[in-house]
N, CA, C and O atoms as a CHARMM CRD file, in Angstrom:
* protein
*
  256
    1    1 MET  N     99.72200  94.94300 142.12400 PROA 1      0.00000
    2    1 MET  CA   100.45800  93.88600 141.45300 PROA 1      0.00000
    3    1 MET  C     99.96300  93.72600 140.02300 PROA 1      0.00000
    4    1 MET  O    100.75400  93.59500 139.08900 PROA 1      0.00000
    5    2 LEU  N     98.64600  93.73800 139.86600 PROA 2      0.00000
    6    2 LEU  CA    98.06700  93.61100 138.52600 PROA 2      0.00000
    7    2 LEU  C     98.47400  94.78200 137.64000 PROA 2      0.00000
    8    2 LEU  O     98.73200  94.60700 136.44900 PROA 2      0.00000
    9    3 LEU  N     98.53000  95.96500 138.22000 PROA 3      0.00000
   10    3 LEU  CA    98.94400  97.15500 137.47800 PROA 3      0.00000
   11    3 LEU  C    100.39400  97.02200 137.01800 PROA 3      0.00000
   12    3 LEU  O    100.71900  97.39500 135.89100 PROA 3      0.00000
   13    4 PHE  N    101.25900  96.50100 137.86700 PROA 4      0.00000
   14    4 PHE  CA   102.66400  96.29800 137.51500 PROA 4      0.00000
   15    4 PHE  C    102.80300  95.35900 136.32200 PROA 4      0.00000
   16    4 PHE  O    103.48400  95.68700 135.35000 PROA 4      0.00000
   17    5 TRP  N    102.16200  94.19400 136.39000 PROA 5      0.00000
   18    5 TRP  CA   102.29000  93.22400 135.30900 PROA 5      0.00000
   19    5 TRP  C    101.62300  93.71800 134.02200 PROA 5      0.00000
   20    5 TRP  O    102.10700  93.44700 132.92300 PROA 5      0.00000
   21    6 GLY  N    100.53200  94.43000 134.16300 PROA 6      0.00000
   22    6 GLY  CA    99.88300  94.99800 132.98300 PROA 6      0.00000
   23    6 GLY  C    100.77100  95.99900 132.27200 PROA 6      0.00000
   24    6 GLY  O    100.86300  95.99800 131.04500 PROA 6      0.00000
   25    7 SER  N    101.43400  96.86500 133.05700 PROA 7      0.00000
   26    7 SER  CA   102.31800  97.85000 132.44000 PROA 7      0.00000
   27    7 SER  C    103.57400  97.19200 131.88200 PROA 7      0.00000
   28    7 SER  O    104.09600  97.63900 130.86100 PROA 7      0.00000
   29    8 ALA  N    104.06600  96.14800 132.52600 PROA 8      0.00000
   30    8 ALA  CA   105.24500  95.43100 132.02800 PROA 8      0.00000
   31    8 ALA  C    104.93600  94.75000 130.69600 PROA 8      0.00000
   32    8 ALA  O    105.71000  94.86700 129.74600 PROA 8      0.00000
   33    9 ILE  N    103.82700  94.05200 130.62300 PROA 9      0.00000
   34    9 ILE  CA   103.43900  93.37800 129.37500 PROA 9      0.00000
   35    9 ILE  C    103.12800  94.40200 128.29600 PROA 9      0.00000
   36    9 ILE  O    103.49000  94.20900 127.13600 PROA 9      0.00000
   37   10 GLY  N    102.46100  95.48700 128.66500 PROA 10     0.00000
   38   10 GLY  CA   102.17700  96.55400 127.71100 PROA 10     0.00000
   39   10 GLY  C    103.45300  97.19100 127.18000 PROA 10     0.00000
   40   10 GLY  O    103.54000  97.50600 125.99400 PROA 10     0.00000
   41   11 GLY  N    104.43600  97.38000 128.03900 PROA 11     0.00000
   42   11 GLY  CA   105.71900  97.94000 127.61400 PROA 11     0.00000
   43   11 GLY  C    106.44600  97.03200 126.64700 PROA 11     0.00000
   44   11 GLY  O    107.04200  97.50300 125.67900 PROA 11     0.00000
   45   12 ILE  N    106.40300  95.75800 126.89400 PROA 12     0.00000
   46   12 ILE  CA   107.03700  94.79000 125.98400 PROA 12     0.00000
   47   12 ILE  C    106.33100  94.80700 124.63200 PROA 12     0.00000
   48   12 ILE  O    106.98300  94.81800 123.58800 PROA 12     0.00000
   49   13 ALA  N    105.00400  94.81000 124.65200 PROA 13     0.00000
   50   13 ALA  CA   104.24300  94.85100 123.39000 PROA 13     0.00000
   51   13 ALA  C    104.53100  96.14000 122.62900 PROA 13     0.00000
   52   13 ALA  O    104.66900  96.11800 121.40600 PROA 13     0.00000
   53   14 LEU  N    104.62200  97.24800 123.33000 PROA 14     0.00000
   54   14 LEU  CA   104.93700  98.52300 122.69900 PROA 14     0.00000
   55   14 LEU  C    106.34000  98.49800 122.09400 PROA 14     0.00000
   56   14 LEU  O    106.54800  99.00400 120.99100 PROA 14     0.00000
   57   15 GLY  N    107.29000  97.92000 122.79800 PROA 15     0.00000
   58   15 GLY  CA   108.65700  97.80400 122.29500 PROA 15     0.00000
   59   15 GLY  C    108.73100  96.96100 121.03600 PROA 15     0.00000
   60   15 GLY  O    109.44900  97.30700 120.09800 PROA 15     0.00000
   61   16 ILE  N    108.00700  95.87400 121.00600 PROA 16     0.00000
   62   16 ILE  CA   107.98400  95.01300 119.81400 PROA 16     0.00000
   63   16 ILE  C    107.34400  95.74500 118.64900 PROA 16     0.00000
   64   16 ILE  O    107.83800  95.67700 117.52400 PROA 16     0.00000
   65   17 SER  N    106.25000  96.44100 118.91000 PROA 17     0.00000
   66   17 SER  CA   105.57600  97.21200 117.86600 PROA 17     0.00000
   67   17 SER  C    106.49400  98.29700 117.31700 PROA 17     0.00000
   68   17 SER  O    106.55500  98.49600 116.10400 PROA 17     0.00000
   69   18 TRP  N    107.19900  98.99100 118.17900 PROA 18     0.00000
   70   18 TRP  CA   108.12500 100.04200 117.74900 PROA 18     0.00000
   71   18 TRP  C    109.25100  99.46000 116.90500 PROA 18     0.00000
   72   18 TRP  O    109.63400 100.04600 115.89200 PROA 18     0.00000
   73   19 ALA  N    109.78100  98.31200 117.31200 PROA 19     0.00000
   74   19 ALA  CA   110.87900  97.68400 116.57000 PROA 19     0.00000
   75   19 ALA  C    110.43000  97.28300 115.16700 PROA 19     0.00000
   76   19 ALA  O    111.21400  97.36600 114.22100 PROA 19     0.00000
   77   20 ARG  N    109.19700  96.85400 115.02500 PROA 20     0.00000
   78   20 ARG  CA   108.68400  96.48300 113.70300 PROA 20     0.00000
   79   20 ARG  C    108.50200  97.70300 112.81000 PROA 20     0.00000
   80   20 ARG  O    108.71000  97.62400 111.59900 PROA 20     0.00000
   81   21 MET  N    108.11800  98.82300 113.39700 PROA 21     0.00000
   82   21 MET  CA   107.86800 100.03400 112.62200 PROA 21     0.00000
   83   21 MET  C    109.14800 100.80600 112.30200 PROA 21     0.00000
   84   21 MET  O    109.13600 101.67700 111.43300 PROA 21     0.00000
   85   22 LYS  N    110.22400 100.50900 112.97100 PROA 22     0.00000
   86   22 LYS  CA   111.47300 101.24600 112.78200 PROA 22     0.00000
   87   22 LYS  C    111.89900 101.15900 111.31600 PROA 22     0.00000
   88   22 LYS  O    111.96500 100.07100 110.74400 PROA 22     0.00000
   89   23 GLY  N    112.18100 102.29600 110.72400 PROA 23     0.00000
   90   23 GLY  CA   112.60900 102.33700 109.33500 PROA 23     0.00000
   91   23 GLY  C    111.47800 102.54600 108.35300 PROA 23     0.00000
   92   23 GLY  O    111.73400 102.76900 107.17000 PROA 23     0.00000
   93   24 ARG  N    110.25700 102.48400 108.79300 PROA 24     0.00000
   94   24 ARG  CA   109.11700 102.70500 107.90900 PROA 24     0.00000
   95   24 ARG  C    108.62700 104.13200 108.06800 PROA 24     0.00000
   96   24 ARG  O    108.70800 104.70800 109.15300 PROA 24     0.00000
   97   25 ASN  N    108.12300 104.69200 106.99500 PROA 25     0.00000
   98   25 ASN  CA   107.58200 106.04100 107.04100 PROA 25     0.00000
   99   25 ASN  C    106.10600 105.96200 107.39500 PROA 25     0.00000
  100   25 ASN  O    105.33100 105.36100 106.65100 PROA 25     0.00000
  101   26 PRO  N    105.69600 106.55600 108.51500 PROA 26     0.00000
  102   26 PRO  CA   104.29500 106.45500 108.92900 PROA 26     0.00000
  103   26 PRO  C    103.34300 107.33800 108.12500 PROA 26     0.00000
  104   26 PRO  O    102.12600 107.19400 108.23600 PROA 26     0.00000
  105   27 VAL  N    103.88700 108.25600 107.31200 PROA 27     0.00000
  106   27 VAL  CA   103.05500 109.15800 106.52100 PROA 27     0.00000
  107   27 VAL  C    102.86800 108.55000 105.13100 PROA 27     0.00000
  108   27 VAL  O    103.82500 108.05900 104.53100 PROA 27     0.00000
  109   28 ASN  N    101.63400 108.58400 104.62100 PROA 28     0.00000
  110   28 ASN  CA   101.40800 107.98800 103.31400 PROA 28     0.00000
  111   28 ASN  C    101.94400 108.87900 102.19800 PROA 28     0.00000
  112   28 ASN  O    102.11100 110.08600 102.37500 PROA 28     0.00000
  113   29 ARG  N    102.20700 108.27700 101.06600 PROA 29     0.00000
  114   29 ARG  CA   102.82900 108.98100  99.94200 PROA 29     0.00000
  115   29 ARG  C    101.94500 110.08300  99.37600 PROA 29     0.00000
  116   29 ARG  O    102.45000 111.11900  98.94500 PROA 29     0.00000
  117   30 GLU  N    100.63800 109.87300  99.37100 PROA 30     0.00000
  118   30 GLU  CA    99.73800 110.88300  98.81500 PROA 30     0.00000
  119   30 GLU  C     99.86200 112.19900  99.58800 PROA 30     0.00000
  120   30 GLU  O     99.87400 113.27700  98.99300 PROA 30     0.00000
  121   31 LEU  N     99.95100 112.10300 100.89200 PROA 31     0.00000
  122   31 LEU  CA   100.08900 113.29400 101.72300 PROA 31     0.00000
  123   31 LEU  C    101.41600 113.99900 101.44400 PROA 31     0.00000
  124   31 LEU  O    101.47200 115.22800 101.38500 PROA 31     0.00000
  125   32 LEU  N    102.48100 113.21600 101.27400 PROA 32     0.00000
  126   32 LEU  CA   103.78200 113.80600 100.97500 PROA 32     0.00000
  127   32 LEU  C    103.78400 114.47600  99.60800 PROA 32     0.00000
  128   32 LEU  O    104.37200 115.54400  99.44200 PROA 32     0.00000
  129   33 GLU  N    103.12700 113.85300  98.62100 PROA 33     0.00000
  130   33 GLU  CA   103.04500 114.45200  97.28700 PROA 33     0.00000
  131   33 GLU  C    102.25700 115.76100  97.32000 PROA 33     0.00000
  132   33 GLU  O    102.64400 116.73000  96.66700 PROA 33     0.00000
  133   34 LYS  N    101.16300 115.80000  98.06800 PROA 34     0.00000
  134   34 LYS  CA   100.38000 117.02800  98.20200 PROA 34     0.00000
  135   34 LYS  C    101.21800 118.13200  98.83600 PROA 34     0.00000
  136   34 LYS  O    101.15100 119.29000  98.42400 PROA 34     0.00000
  137   35 SER  N    102.00600 117.76200  99.84100 PROA 35     0.00000
  138   35 SER  CA   102.86100 118.73400 100.50300 PROA 35     0.00000
  139   35 SER  C    103.90300 119.28400  99.53600 PROA 35     0.00000
  140   35 SER  O    104.17200 120.48600  99.53100 PROA 35     0.00000
  141   36 LEU  N    104.48700 118.41600  98.72100 PROA 36     0.00000
  142   36 LEU  CA   105.45800 118.87200  97.72600 PROA 36     0.00000
  143   36 LEU  C    104.81000 119.81700  96.71800 PROA 36     0.00000
  144   36 LEU  O    105.39700 120.83900  96.36400 PROA 36     0.00000
  145   37 LYS  N    103.59800 119.48300  96.25000 PROA 37     0.00000
  146   37 LYS  CA   102.89400 120.34000  95.29200 PROA 37     0.00000
  147   37 LYS  C    102.59400 121.70900  95.89900 PROA 37     0.00000
  148   37 LYS  O    102.72400 122.73600  95.23300 PROA 37     0.00000
  149   38 ARG  N    102.19400 121.71200  97.16100 PROA 38     0.00000
  150   38 ARG  CA   101.90000 122.97400  97.84000 PROA 38     0.00000
  151   38 ARG  C    103.15100 123.83000  97.96500 PROA 38     0.00000
  152   38 ARG  O    103.11000 125.03900  97.73700 PROA 38     0.00000
  153   39 ARG  N    104.27500 123.19000  98.33400 PROA 39     0.00000
  154   39 ARG  CA   105.52200 123.93100  98.47500 PROA 39     0.00000
  155   39 ARG  C    106.00900 124.46900  97.13400 PROA 39     0.00000
  156   39 ARG  O    106.56200 125.56700  97.07100 PROA 39     0.00000
  157   40 LEU  N    105.80700 123.70400  96.06100 PROA 40     0.00000
  158   40 LEU  CA   106.18600 124.17500  94.73000 PROA 40     0.00000
  159   40 LEU  C    105.33200 125.37100  94.33100 PROA 40     0.00000
  160   40 LEU  O    105.85100 126.36100  93.81500 PROA 40     0.00000
  161   41 ALA  N    104.03400 125.28700  94.56600 PROA 41     0.00000
  162   41 ALA  CA   103.12400 126.37800  94.21800 PROA 41     0.00000
  163   41 ALA  C    103.42200 127.64100  95.02400 PROA 41     0.00000
  164   41 ALA  O    103.25400 128.75300  94.52400 PROA 41     0.00000
  165   42 ALA  N    103.85800 127.47100  96.25600 PROA 42     0.00000
  166   42 ALA  CA   104.16200 128.61300  97.11100 PROA 42     0.00000
  167   42 ALA  C    105.54700 129.19300  96.83200 PROA 42     0.00000
  168   42 ALA  O    105.90800 130.23400  97.38100 PROA 42     0.00000
  169   43 GLY  N    106.32200 128.52200  95.97900 PROA 43     0.00000
  170   43 GLY  CA   107.66200 129.00700  95.65900 PROA 43     0.00000
  171   43 GLY  C    108.71000 128.65100  96.69200 PROA 43     0.00000
  172   43 GLY  O    109.80500 129.21400  96.68200 PROA 43     0.00000
  173   44 GLU  N    108.39300 127.72400  97.58500 PROA 44     0.00000
  174   44 GLU  CA   109.34000 127.32700  98.62700 PROA 44     0.00000
  175   44 GLU  C    110.43800 126.42200  98.08200 PROA 44     0.00000
  176   44 GLU  O    111.55000 126.40400  98.60900 PROA 44     0.00000
  177   45 ILE  N    110.12500 125.66500  97.01800 PROA 45     0.00000
  178   45 ILE  CA   111.10600 124.76700  96.41000 PROA 45     0.00000
  179   45 ILE  C    111.10700 124.97700  94.90400 PROA 45     0.00000
  180   45 ILE  O    110.14300 125.49600  94.34200 PROA 45     0.00000
  181   46 THR  N    112.18500 124.57600  94.25600 PROA 46     0.00000
  182   46 THR  CA   112.30000 124.70500  92.80400 PROA 46     0.00000
  183   46 THR  C    111.66800 123.49100  92.12400 PROA 46     0.00000
  184   46 THR  O    111.41000 122.47100  92.76300 PROA 46     0.00000
  185   47 ARG  N    111.42600 123.61400  90.83000 PROA 47     0.00000
  186   47 ARG  CA   110.88000 122.50100  90.04900 PROA 47     0.00000
  187   47 ARG  C    111.85000 121.31700  90.07900 PROA 47     0.00000
  188   47 ARG  O    111.42000 120.16500  90.14900 PROA 47     0.00000
  189   48 GLU  N    113.15100 121.59600  90.02800 PROA 48     0.00000
  190   48 GLU  CA   114.15800 120.53500  90.05000 PROA 48     0.00000
  191   48 GLU  C    114.08800 119.74900  91.36300 PROA 48     0.00000
  192   48 GLU  O    114.09900 118.51800  91.35700 PROA 48     0.00000
  193   49 LEU  N    114.01900 120.46000  92.47600 PROA 49     0.00000
  194   49 LEU  CA   113.92800 119.79500  93.77700 PROA 49     0.00000
  195   49 LEU  C    112.61500 119.02500  93.89400 PROA 49     0.00000
  196   49 LEU  O    112.59000 117.92200  94.44100 PROA 49     0.00000
  197   50 TYR  N    111.53000 119.59500  93.38900 PROA 50     0.00000
  198   50 TYR  CA   110.23000 118.91800  93.39700 PROA 50     0.00000
  199   50 TYR  C    110.32300 117.58700  92.65000 PROA 50     0.00000
  200   50 TYR  O    109.88800 116.55300  93.15700 PROA 50     0.00000
  201   51 ASN  N    110.89600 117.61800  91.43600 PROA 51     0.00000
  202   51 ASN  CA   111.00800 116.38700  90.63500 PROA 51     0.00000
  203   51 ASN  C    111.89700 115.35500  91.31100 PROA 51     0.00000
  204   51 ASN  O    111.60400 114.16000  91.27000 PROA 51     0.00000
  205   52 ARG  N    112.97000 115.80200  91.92600 PROA 52     0.00000
  206   52 ARG  CA   113.87600 114.87000  92.59800 PROA 52     0.00000
  207   52 ARG  C    113.19000 114.21400  93.79700 PROA 52     0.00000
  208   52 ARG  O    113.28300 113.00000  93.98100 PROA 52     0.00000
  209   53 LYS  N    112.50000 115.02000  94.61300 PROA 53     0.00000
  210   53 LYS  CA   111.81000 114.46900  95.78600 PROA 53     0.00000
  211   53 LYS  C    110.66400 113.54500  95.36700 PROA 53     0.00000
  212   53 LYS  O    110.42400 112.52000  96.00600 PROA 53     0.00000
  213   54 LEU  N    109.96200 113.91000  94.29500 PROA 54     0.00000
  214   54 LEU  CA   108.87200 113.07100  93.80900 PROA 54     0.00000
  215   54 LEU  C    109.40000 111.72000  93.33200 PROA 54     0.00000
  216   54 LEU  O    108.78000 110.68500  93.57500 PROA 54     0.00000
  217   55 ALA  N    110.54800 111.73500  92.65100 PROA 55     0.00000
  218   55 ALA  CA   111.16100 110.48000  92.19600 PROA 55     0.00000
  219   55 ALA  C    111.56500 109.61000  93.38400 PROA 55     0.00000
  220   55 ALA  O    111.42900 108.38700  93.33500 PROA 55     0.00000
  221   56 GLU  N    112.06000 110.23500  94.44800 PROA 56     0.00000
  222   56 GLU  CA   112.42700 109.47900  95.65200 PROA 56     0.00000
  223   56 GLU  C    111.20600 108.83300  96.29800 PROA 56     0.00000
  224   56 GLU  O    111.27600 107.70600  96.78800 PROA 56     0.00000
  225   57 LEU  N    110.09400 109.55100  96.29200 PROA 57     0.00000
  226   57 LEU  CA   108.86300 109.00700  96.88000 PROA 57     0.00000
  227   57 LEU  C    108.33500 107.81300  96.08900 PROA 57     0.00000
  228   57 LEU  O    107.74600 106.89600  96.66100 PROA 57     0.00000
  229   58 GLN  N    108.54300 107.82800  94.78900 PROA 58     0.00000
  230   58 GLN  CA   107.97200 106.78900  93.94000 PROA 58     0.00000
  231   58 GLN  C    108.83900 105.53400  93.87400 PROA 58     0.00000
  232   58 GLN  O    108.43000 104.53400  93.28400 PROA 58     0.00000
  233   59 LYS  N    110.02700 105.57400  94.47000 PROA 59     0.00000
  234   59 LYS  CA   110.85700 104.37400  94.53400 PROA 59     0.00000
  235   59 LYS  C    110.17900 103.35200  95.43400 PROA 59     0.00000
  236   59 LYS  O    109.55100 103.72500  96.42500 PROA 59     0.00000
  237   60 PRO  N    110.29600 102.07100  95.10700 PROA 60     0.00000
  238   60 PRO  CA   109.70100 101.06200  95.99500 PROA 60     0.00000
  239   60 PRO  C    110.40900 101.04700  97.34000 PROA 60     0.00000
  240   60 PRO  O    111.58900 101.38500  97.44100 PROA 60     0.00000
  241   61 ASP  N    109.67300 100.65000  98.36700 PROA 61     0.00000
  242   61 ASP  CA   110.24800 100.57200  99.71700 PROA 61     0.00000
  243   61 ASP  C    111.35200  99.53800  99.75000 PROA 61     0.00000
  244   61 ASP  O    111.31000  98.52900  99.04600 PROA 61     0.00000
  245   62 LYS  N    112.35100  99.81500 100.59100 PROA 62     0.00000
  246   62 LYS  CA   113.46000  98.88800 100.73500 PROA 62     0.00000
  247   62 LYS  C    113.00900  97.69100 101.57500 PROA 62     0.00000
  248   62 LYS  O    112.38000  97.87600 102.61800 PROA 62     0.00000
  249   63 PRO  N    113.32100  96.46100 101.13500 PROA 63     0.00000
  250   63 PRO  CA   112.96000  95.29600 101.95200 PROA 63     0.00000
  251   63 PRO  C    113.82500  95.25500 103.20200 PROA 63     0.00000
  252   63 PRO  O    114.97600  95.69200 103.19400 PROA 63     0.00000
  253   64 GLN  N    113.25000  94.72200 104.27900 PROA 64     0.00000
  254   64 GLN  CA   114.00400  94.66800 105.54100 PROA 64     0.00000
  255   64 GLN  C    114.37900  93.27000 105.87800 PROA 64     0.00000
  256   64 GLN  O    115.01700  93.03200 106.90300 PROA 64     0.00000
């Protein structure tokens, strides 16, 4: 019985946590910028695409 209620309450808490995180990017911007720089250096993306993606990353987050 205790296991049932523990998992039920845990599931509700997990659902609330997931709903709050929905729409947010869990990866930090520094990591994304490093990835873009690596892809540019490797020739996977063009300078134009790099600049466009970098500009998108630097936009402020949308309020919810």
